[in-house]
N, C-alpha and C positions, 0 to 999 in steps of 0.2 A: 457182937460188934466186929466190924472189919476196919482195917487200917489201910489207907491209901496214901502214897507219897505224892506230894505236890511240889512242883518247881514253879516258882512265881518271882519274877524280878531278880533272878540269880540266886535265890535263897531256896533251901529245901525245907519242907514242913511235912508233918505227919498229921493226917486228920482222921479221926474216928467217926464212923458212920454206922448206922443200924444195919444189920443183916438184911440183904435184899434192896439196899439203897440203889437208886438209879442216877444217871447223869443229871437228870432234872433236880434231884434231891441235893446234889452237890452245888449245882448252879444257884439254887434258891438259898443255900446255906451261905455262900459268899456274897451273892447279890452284886456282882461287879460287872461294869461294861467291858467285857473280855470274851475271848475265845478259848475254849477248852479243848485240849487235845489228848488223846490216848493212843499211844503207839504211832505217832505221826499223822494221825487222822483226826478230824474234828469229832469230838465226843457226841454220840447220839443220845439225845435226852432220855430215851427209853431203855437204853442199855443198862443191865444190871452190873454194878461194880463188883469187883472181887478183891478179896484181901490181897494186898501187895501191888495193886494197880498203880501205874506212874502216870500222873496227870501233869500236863503242862498248861499254865494259865498265861495267856498273852493279853495284855490290856489293849483296849480299843478306844481310841479318843477321836471323836468327830470334830469337825470344824466347818465353818461355813463362810 
């Protein structure tokens, strides 16, 4: 298992994921209308996450 740190709405969380988890796995786990950032860049869905990665989740709300 790996642990990634997640910053969301001003709160910090720790999320455990299976070894070899990708950005897509994290996005599917949360299933939120949001943008996911790693190191100031948008998280690539195919990128393998590493223990200790720091992810920022920014909610996206549409309107019309």
